[in-house]
Backbone bond lengths (Angstrom), bond angles and torsions (degrees), N, CA, C in turn:
res aa  C-N    CA-C-N  psi(-1)  N-CA   C-N-CA  omega(-1)  CA-C   N-CA-C  phi
1 M - - - 1.438 - - 1.534 109.08 -
2 K 1.301 115.12 133.66 1.454 120.11 179.48 1.517 109.35 -76.06
3 R 1.346 116.70 135.96 1.458 119.67 178.56 1.519 109.69 -72.35
4 P 1.312 118.27 148.51 1.462 120.26 179.99 1.523 111.04 -66.87
5 A 1.310 115.27 145.51 1.468 119.87 177.69 1.514 109.14 -68.89
6 R 1.319 116.09 140.26 1.460 120.77 179.35 1.516 109.21 -99.81
7 R 1.304 117.50 133.52 1.456 122.32 -178.90 1.525 111.83 -80.38
8 H 1.334 118.59 -4.40 1.461 120.04 -177.01 1.529 112.78 -92.06
9 A 1.312 118.67 0.68 1.466 120.33 -175.42 1.528 112.76 -51.81
10 P 1.347 120.36 -48.27 1.461 119.13 -179.36 1.524 113.30 -72.92
11 A 1.315 118.41 -12.63 1.459 120.83 -178.64 1.521 112.17 -77.55
12 V 1.315 116.78 -13.96 1.462 119.67 179.71 1.522 108.75 -61.29
13 R 1.311 117.48 148.03 1.466 121.03 -178.09 1.523 111.14 -68.44
14 V 1.300 116.46 126.30 1.458 122.41 173.94 1.518 106.13 -97.78
15 S 1.306 116.45 123.76 1.459 119.26 -179.03 1.514 110.11 -73.22
16 R 1.329 114.83 173.30 1.456 116.97 171.29 1.518 106.81 -63.59
17 P 1.308 116.53 153.29 1.463 118.57 -176.08 1.531 112.48 -61.07
18 C 1.302 114.55 150.95 1.459 121.90 171.26 1.523 105.74 -99.48
19 W 1.314 116.68 147.39 1.456 120.58 -176.12 1.509 111.36 -109.63
20 Q 1.319 115.76 134.45 1.455 121.68 171.07 1.518 106.56 -110.56
21 I 1.308 117.05 126.97 1.462 122.74 -176.90 1.533 109.92 -76.49
22 V 1.325 115.65 136.71 1.457 121.88 172.40 1.523 106.82 -114.27
23 I 1.325 116.44 121.34 1.469 121.55 -177.19 1.523 108.73 -108.20
24 L 1.329 115.14 130.12 1.448 121.55 177.86 1.522 108.22 -128.60
25 M 1.302 115.93 123.32 1.473 121.71 -179.99 1.526 111.47 53.47
26 S 1.307 116.39 49.19 1.466 124.78 174.04 1.522 115.31 68.49
27 S 1.316 118.37 13.73 1.461 118.59 175.03 1.528 109.99 -137.03
28 I 1.308 114.36 151.70 1.463 120.41 178.56 1.521 107.50 -75.78
29 N 1.339 116.71 120.51 1.453 118.17 179.41 1.524 112.97 -122.91
30 R 1.319 116.98 -8.15 1.460 118.81 176.88 1.526 110.41 -161.69
31 F 1.314 113.85 162.33 1.455 121.79 173.50 1.513 107.82 -124.28
32 E 1.312 115.10 144.32 1.459 119.99 171.63 1.515 106.42 -101.17
33 S 1.310 116.62 131.75 1.454 121.51 -179.92 1.525 109.42 -86.47
34 L 1.318 115.92 125.23 1.459 122.05 179.95 1.522 109.73 -111.17
35 C 1.306 116.51 141.90 1.462 121.47 -178.60 1.528 110.43 -93.98
36 R 1.315 115.86 134.73 1.466 121.76 174.95 1.523 107.88 -130.81
37 F 1.315 116.40 143.38 1.458 121.96 -178.17 1.516 110.43 -115.25
38 H 1.328 115.25 147.42 1.459 122.00 173.00 1.516 106.49 -120.13
39 G 1.293 116.71 126.95 1.454 120.26 180.00 1.512 110.16 151.32
40 E 1.285 113.60 174.85 1.462 120.10 179.97 1.521 108.95 -110.89
41 P 1.291 117.68 143.14 1.459 126.83 -2.22 1.522 111.02 -75.86
42 R 1.321 116.47 151.30 1.458 121.72 177.55 1.535 107.37 -72.20
43 R 1.342 115.28 125.02 1.459 119.27 177.08 1.521 109.63 -162.37
44 T 1.293 115.97 171.53 1.462 121.60 -174.92 1.531 111.02 -74.67
45 P 1.346 116.53 155.85 1.463 120.38 -178.68 1.531 113.89 -56.04
46 D 1.327 118.26 -36.99 1.466 119.09 -178.77 1.524 112.12 -60.31
47 L 1.328 116.89 -32.63 1.466 119.70 178.73 1.523 111.51 -73.08
48 W 1.338 117.91 -37.85 1.472 120.52 175.90 1.523 110.19 -63.61
49 F 1.334 116.86 -45.03 1.460 120.13 -179.79 1.525 111.30 -64.94
50 A 1.328 117.74 -39.75 1.468 120.96 178.83 1.529 111.10 -63.28
51 E 1.326 116.22 -42.34 1.462 119.07 179.95 1.525 111.30 -67.56
52 A 1.317 116.68 -39.93 1.466 120.05 177.46 1.532 109.83 -61.21
53 A 1.321 117.27 -42.71 1.467 120.97 179.01 1.526 110.53 -63.97
54 E 1.315 115.99 -37.83 1.473 121.33 -179.26 1.527 111.91 -60.23
55 V 1.312 117.43 -32.47 1.468 120.66 -178.70 1.534 111.79 -103.08
56 G 1.336 116.70 14.64 1.449 120.74 175.31 1.516 115.40 81.34
57 L 1.338 117.27 17.94 1.461 120.60 -178.39 1.526 113.17 -120.42
58 G 1.321 116.20 17.95 1.463 119.99 -178.32 1.516 113.17 -61.74
59 V 1.326 117.00 -44.74 1.466 120.47 -179.90 1.525 110.06 -65.11
60 D 1.329 117.23 -39.85 1.470 120.67 178.29 1.522 111.02 -59.17
61 L 1.316 117.15 -43.08 1.463 120.51 -179.81 1.525 110.69 -67.66
62 E 1.324 117.59 -39.22 1.458 120.27 177.25 1.531 110.84 -62.90
63 I 1.325 117.30 -39.60 1.467 120.99 179.10 1.525 110.50 -63.56
64 V 1.337 117.75 -42.15 1.466 120.90 177.45 1.525 109.73 -58.51
65 F 1.322 116.62 -46.19 1.465 121.02 -179.87 1.531 110.93 -61.52
66 I 1.329 117.11 -46.67 1.472 120.71 -179.21 1.523 110.67 -62.55
67 E 1.335 117.35 -42.13 1.474 120.41 178.30 1.521 111.39 -60.57
68 R 1.334 117.38 -42.97 1.473 120.71 178.72 1.518 111.24 -62.91
69 A 1.325 116.96 -41.63 1.466 120.52 179.70 1.522 110.61 -64.91
70 L 1.325 117.26 -42.02 1.466 120.21 -179.67 1.524 111.58 -68.25
71 E 1.341 117.38 -34.05 1.465 120.34 175.55 1.528 110.68 -61.78
72 A 1.321 116.39 -38.49 1.462 121.14 -178.22 1.528 112.44 -79.33
73 L 1.319 117.14 -14.93 1.459 121.22 -178.54 1.525 112.12 -55.47
74 S 1.313 117.33 -34.61 1.467 120.51 -178.48 1.528 112.80 -65.47
75 T 1.317 117.86 -12.96 1.463 120.58 179.16 1.531 112.21 -85.30
76 L 1.327 116.87 -7.85 1.458 121.22 -179.33 1.521 110.51 -93.46
77 R 1.317 116.10 156.18 1.467 120.10 175.16 1.527 109.46 -59.03
78 E 1.320 115.55 152.21 1.460 121.11 -176.64 1.538 113.10 -62.52
79 D 1.322 117.53 -28.76 1.466 120.53 -178.01 1.534 113.33 -89.07
80 I 1.308 116.81 3.73 1.473 120.94 179.93 1.525 109.24 -94.39
81 R 1.324 114.73 135.32 1.469 120.25 177.13 1.522 109.87 -95.75
82 L 1.318 115.10 157.47 1.457 121.17 -179.38 1.522 108.66 -120.62
83 S 1.340 116.76 132.73 1.459 122.39 176.28 1.518 108.79 -110.25
84 L 1.327 115.28 140.77 1.469 121.92 177.26 1.517 108.37 -126.86
85 N 1.301 116.62 145.06 1.455 122.03 171.20 1.518 106.99 -115.01
86 A 1.302 116.37 114.46 1.471 119.94 179.45 1.509 109.66 -138.93
């Protein structure tokens, strides 16, 4: 039996983005923003996004993640680019 979809999936706390360094020609030229969640149950981001999509809130959760990444963008050097996967 499939468990019922929970409407609280997007309500879980999304941390500030984590950064993965992208190196091109021996220098750091961009960061990829990675999403991490804090809350129960503990699970990987793909499962949180899948559950949010299942209850019709996938786009809302992606927007929250993108907003957090853009807020943190100001902490990077001006010549650094930011990559997002949404």
